MMTF fields as JSON, N, C-alpha, C and O atoms, coordinates in Angstrom:
{
  "mmtfVersion": "1.0.0",
  "mmtfProducer": "UNKNOWN",
  "numBonds": 287,
  "numAtoms": 288,
  "numGroups": 72,
  "numChains": 1,
  "numModels": 1,
  "chainsPerModel": [1],
  "groupsPerChain": [72],
  "chainIdList": ["A"],
  "bondAtomList": [4, 2, 8, 6, 12, 10, 16, 14, 20, 18, 24, 22, 28, 26, 32, 30, 36, 34, 40, 38, 44, 42, 48, 46, 52, 50, 56, 54, 60, 58, 64, 62, 68, 66, 72, 70, 76, 74, 80, 78, 84, 82, 88, 86, 92, 90, 96, 94, 100, 98, 104, 102, 108, 106, 112, 110, 116, 114, 120, 118, 124, 122, 128, 126, 132, 130, 136, 134, 140, 138, 144, 142, 148, 146, 152, 150, 156, 154, 160, 158, 164, 162, 168, 166, 172, 170, 176, 174, 180, 178, 184, 182, 188, 186, 192, 190, 196, 194, 200, 198, 204, 202, 208, 206, 212, 210, 216, 214, 220, 218, 224, 222, 228, 226, 232, 230, 236, 234, 240, 238, 244, 242, 248, 246, 252, 250, 256, 254, 260, 258, 264, 262, 268, 266, 272, 270, 276, 274, 280, 278, 284, 282],
  "bondOrderList": [1, 1, 1, 1, 1, 1, 1, 1, 1, 1, 1, 1, 1, 1, 1, 1, 1, 1, 1, 1, 1, 1, 1, 1, 1, 1, 1, 1, 1, 1, 1, 1, 1, 1, 1, 1, 1, 1, 1, 1, 1, 1, 1, 1, 1, 1, 1, 1, 1, 1, 1, 1, 1, 1, 1, 1, 1, 1, 1, 1, 1, 1, 1, 1, 1, 1, 1, 1, 1, 1, 1],
  "groupList": [{"groupName": "UNK", "atomNameList": ["N", "CA", "C", "O"], "elementList": ["N", "C", "C", "O"], "formalChargeList": [0, 0, 0, 0], "bondAtomList": [1, 0, 2, 1, 3, 2], "bondOrderList": [1, 1, 2], "singleLetterCode": "X", "chemCompType": "L-PEPTIDE LINKING"}],
  "groupTypeList": [0, 0, 0, 0, 0, 0, 0, 0, 0, 0, 0, 0, 0, 0, 0, 0, 0, 0, 0, 0, 0, 0, 0, 0, 0, 0, 0, 0, 0, 0, 0, 0, 0, 0, 0, 0, 0, 0, 0, 0, 0, 0, 0, 0, 0, 0, 0, 0, 0, 0, 0, 0, 0, 0, 0, 0, 0, 0, 0, 0, 0, 0, 0, 0, 0, 0, 0, 0, 0, 0, 0, 0],
  "groupIdList": [1, 2, 3, 4, 5, 6, 7, 8, 9, 10, 11, 12, 13, 14, 15, 16, 17, 18, 19, 20, 21, 22, 23, 24, 25, 26, 27, 28, 29, 30, 31, 32, 33, 34, 35, 36, 37, 38, 39, 40, 41, 42, 43, 44, 45, 46, 47, 48, 49, 50, 51, 52, 53, 54, 55, 56, 57, 58, 59, 60, 61, 62, 63, 64, 65, 66, 67, 68, 69, 70, 71, 72],
  "secStructList": [7, 7, 2, 2, 2, 2, 2, 2, 2, 2, 2, 2, 2, 6, 6, 7, 7, 2, 2, 2, 2, 2, 2, 2, 2, 6, 1, 7, 2, 2, 2, 2, 2, 2, 2, 2, 6, 6, 7, 1, 7, 7, 7, 2, 2, 2, 2, 2, 2, 2, 2, 2, 6, 6, 6, 7, 7, 7, 7, 7, 7, 7, 7, 7, 2, 2, 2, 2, 2, 2, 2, 7],
  "xCoordList": [-6.927, -5.87, -4.964, -4.599, -4.617, -3.759, -2.303, -1.942, -1.485, -0.079, 0.629, 1.394, 0.376, 1.065, 0.649, 1.489, -0.611, -1.065, -0.46, -0.088, -0.365, 0.208, 1.659, 2.049, 2.456, 3.871, 4.015, 4.82, 3.236, 3.313, 2.942, 3.599, 1.9, 1.467, 2.54, 2.835, 3.121, 4.165, 5.409, 6.028, 5.773, 6.945, 6.745, 7.625, 5.592, 5.309, 5.241, 5.719, 4.648, 4.567, 5.962, 6.19, 6.89, 8.27, 9.104, 10.297, 8.453, 9.111, 10.317, 11.37, 10.137, 11.181, 10.802, 9.629, 11.789, 11.571, 11.699, 12.177, 11.278, 11.448, 12.922, 13.239, 13.844, 15.261, 15.793, 16.611, 15.329, 15.761, 15.244, 15.974, 13.986, 13.418, 14.178, 14.499, 14.463, 15.201, 16.562, 16.965, 17.261, 18.585, 18.512, 19.276, 17.595, 17.461, 17.045, 17.472, 16.214, 15.725, 16.702, 16.596, 17.643, 18.591, 18.011, 18.396, 17.085, 16.485, 16.684, 17.075, 16.414, 16.569, 15.412, 14.296, 15.708, 14.673, 13.558, 12.383, 13.906, 12.892, 11.93, 10.725, 12.468, 11.613, 10.616, 9.431, 11.078, 10.189, 9.102, 7.931, 9.49, 8.495, 7.461, 6.264, 7.914, 6.982, 6.077, 4.889, 6.623, 5.835, 4.742, 3.586, 5.1, 4.126, 3.122, 2.038, 3.472, 2.545, 1.623, 0.721, 1.843, 0.957, 1.28, 0.389, 2.546, 2.922, 2.503, 2.703, 1.931, 1.35, 2.374, 2.11, 3.527, 4.539, 5.792, 6.509, 6.044, 7.204, 7.827, 7.142, 9.116, 9.795, 9.392, 9.54, 8.886, 8.384, 9.49, 9.244, 10.69, 11.772, 12.079, 12.367, 12.017, 12.265, 11.11, 11.331, 9.884, 8.733, 8.918, 8.682, 9.341, 9.546, 10.716, 10.702, 11.723, 12.809, 12.262, 12.621, 11.4, 10.802, 9.869, 9.966, 8.973, 8.022, 8.719, 8.235, 9.85, 10.593, 11.022, 11.153, 11.239, 11.601, 10.493, 10.749, 9.271, 8.115, 7.581, 6.547, 8.306, 7.892, 6.826, 6.077, 6.744, 5.741, 6.403, 7.562, 5.658, 6.07, 4.839, 3.773, 4.985, 3.899, 3.9, 4.958, 2.724, 2.629, 1.304, 0.391, 1.222, -0.013, -1.059, -0.768, -2.266, -3.369, -4.494, -4.905, -4.99, -6.086, -7.342, -7.714, -7.983, -9.209, -10.411, -10.331, -11.511, -12.713, -13.166, -12.921, -13.806, -14.274, -15.107, -14.966, -15.973, -16.857, -16.057, -16.413, -14.985, -14.163, -13.485, -13.413, -12.987, -12.296, -13.259, -12.908, -14.468, -15.451, -15.821, -16.022, -15.91, -16.296, -15.171, -15.428, -13.925, -12.784, -12.459, -11.591, -13.117, -12.798, -13.589, -13.45],
  "yCoordList": [-8.553, -9.53, -9.455, -8.37, -10.601, -10.648, -10.393, -10.472, -10.09, -9.799, -10.991, -10.825, -12.182, -13.355, -13.597, -13.959, -13.405, -13.562, -12.484, -12.75, -11.268, -10.152, -10.444, -10.279, -10.878, -11.165, -12.304, -12.226, -13.353, -14.498, -14.091, -14.505, -13.288, -12.818, -11.96, -12.127, -11.041, -10.159, -10.966, -10.707, -11.933, -12.76, -13.537, -13.571, -14.152, -14.937, -14.06, -14.452, -12.872, -11.945, -11.499, -11.2, -11.458, -11.081, -12.278, -12.153, -13.443, -14.684, -15.016, -15.424, -14.83, -15.147, -16.389, -16.607, -17.196, -18.303, -17.748, -16.63, -18.517, -18.076, -17.838, -16.82, -18.746, -18.482, -17.214, -16.497, -16.939, -15.723, -14.479, -13.499, -14.512, -13.378, -13.145, -12.005, -14.201, -14.08, -13.427, -12.533, -13.881, -13.327, -11.857, -11.041, -11.52, -10.13, -9.199, -8.045, -9.689, -8.859, -8.826, -7.968, -9.752, -9.789, -10.405, -10.047, -11.331, -12.043, -13.539, -13.962, -14.324, -15.764, -16.413, -15.895, -17.56, -18.331, -18.712, -18.664, -19.086, -19.438, -18.281, -18.489, -17.052, -15.883, -15.743, -15.513, -15.879, -15.759, -16.822, -16.538, -18.041, -19.111, -18.818, -19.004, -18.364, -18.04, -16.874, -16.879, -15.89, -14.742, -15.199, -14.798, -16.032, -16.496, -17.488, -17.672, -18.116, -19.039, -18.318, -18.931, -17.028, -16.242, -16.287, -16.104, -16.528, -16.523, -15.194, -14.136, -15.253, -14.057, -13.144, -11.951, -13.654, -12.815, -12.802, -13.798, -11.656, -11.467, -10.109, -9.18, -10.009, -8.718, -7.746, -8.029, -6.606, -5.609, -5.085, -4.84, -4.912, -4.41, -5.39, -4.973, -6.678, -7.674, -7.743, -7.938, -7.586, -7.54, -6.383, -6.527, -5.238, -4.08, -4.26, -3.691, -5.035, -5.349, -6.101, -5.806, -7.063, -7.848, -6.967, -6.947, -6.245, -5.401, -4.306, -3.892, -3.839, -2.78, -3.166, -2.299, -4.442, -4.893, -4.624, -4.474, -4.564, -4.356, -2.926, -2.608, -2.055, -0.661, -0.405, 0.566, -1.26, -1.117, -1.171, -1.566, -0.772, -0.947, -1.014, -0.524, -1.618, -1.695, -0.39, 0.114, 0.149, 1.385, 1.471, 0.68, 2.441, 2.66, 3.296, 4.229, 2.775, 3.299, 3.655, 2.835, 4.869, 5.301, 4.527, 4.435, 3.977, 3.226, 4.157, 5.19, 3.799, 4.615, 4.712, 3.797, 5.785, 6.041, 4.885, 4.506, 4.319, 3.232, 1.99, 1.325, 1.689, 0.515, 0.707, -0.226, 1.905, 2.168, 2.07, 1.531, 2.582, 2.569, 1.143, 0.85, 0.26, -1.112, -1.909, -2.949, -1.44, -2.144, -1.675, -2.257, -0.659, -0.111, -0.798, -0.468],
  "zCoordList": [-6.969, -7.131, -5.9, -5.446, -5.382, -4.204, -4.6, -5.774, -3.609, -3.855, -4.496, -5.446, -3.982, -4.543, -6.004, -6.828, -6.326, -7.708, -8.605, -9.748, -8.076, -8.822, -9.197, -10.353, -8.223, -8.477, -9.48, -10.409, -9.287, -10.19, -11.622, -12.577, -11.765, -13.081, -13.744, -14.927, -12.973, -13.513, -13.888, -14.92, -13.063, -13.35, -14.648, -15.508, -14.773, -15.979, -17.218, -18.283, -17.09, -18.222, -18.66, -19.832, -17.702, -18.001, -18.444, -18.72, -18.509, -18.91, -18.038, -18.529, -16.728, -15.758, -14.972, -14.669, -14.645, -13.719, -12.304, -12.113, -11.331, -9.948, -9.615, -9.0, -9.999, -9.713, -10.392, -9.815, -11.615, -12.309, -11.606, -11.459, -11.17, -10.441, -9.144, -8.806, -8.427, -7.165, -7.395, -6.651, -8.428, -8.72, -9.094, -8.578, -9.988, -10.434, -9.301, -9.26, -8.38, -7.272, -6.099, -5.223, -6.085, -4.983, -3.719, -2.606, -3.902, -2.769, -2.998, -4.086, -1.978, -2.108, -2.839, -2.87, -3.425, -4.117, -3.151, -3.515, -1.942, -0.953, -0.709, -0.57, -0.658, -0.448, -1.595, -1.355, -2.836, -3.996, -3.929, -4.182, -3.591, -3.502, -2.423, -2.642, -1.266, -0.178, -0.559, -0.235, -1.235, -1.692, -2.653, -2.514, -3.623, -4.605, -4.017, -4.57, -2.917, -2.255, -1.278, -0.708, -1.083, -0.233, 1.25, 2.08, 1.6, 3.014, 3.626, 3.029, 4.802, 5.419, 6.069, 6.216, 6.46, 7.095, 6.236, 6.141, 5.612, 4.752, 5.057, 5.483, 4.836, 5.052, 3.949, 2.76, 4.369, 3.437, 2.519, 1.338, 3.04, 2.195, 1.062, -0.059, 1.351, 0.307, -0.685, -1.881, -0.2, -1.107, -2.083, -3.283, -1.558, -2.423, -3.384, -4.475, -3.004, -3.933, -5.146, -6.286, -4.888, -5.973, -6.799, -8.026, -6.146, -6.873, -7.665, -8.719, -7.16, -7.839, -9.245, -10.109, -9.486, -10.834, -11.837, -13.032, -11.352, -12.231, -12.149, -12.736, -11.407, -11.304, -10.256, -10.363, -9.243, -8.185, -6.815, -6.685, -5.804, -4.416, -3.539, -3.912, -2.382, -1.412, -0.628, -0.251, -0.386, 0.381, 1.101, 0.866, 1.977, 2.725, 1.807, 1.058, 1.885, 1.092, 2.043, 2.863, 1.934, 2.789, 2.425, 1.256, 3.431, 3.209, 3.335, 3.999, 2.706, 2.818, 4.279, 5.065, 4.634, 5.998, 6.527, 7.69, 5.696, 6.131, 6.562, 7.535, 5.838, 6.188, 7.522, 8.323, 7.772, 9.04, 10.206, 11.255, 10.036, 11.127, 11.515, 12.693, 10.531, 10.825, 11.472, 12.078, 11.354, 11.942, 13.35, 14.0, 13.829, 15.169, 16.241, 17.419]
}
């Protein structure tokens, strides 16, 4: 599941509108809309503000050795 789908799913499960999520997270409505639309460049601190409402945060995850080798 992509980040934008994850946020949208969590927001809907919490029965929040986009404006309510923005207010509770302390970010702008435009940011929430861009996040849910899958904008590729977003401020990580603001993403974590939104995810924090649901008990999550973005972090570094070690990839399997095979994935790293193919990206070099």
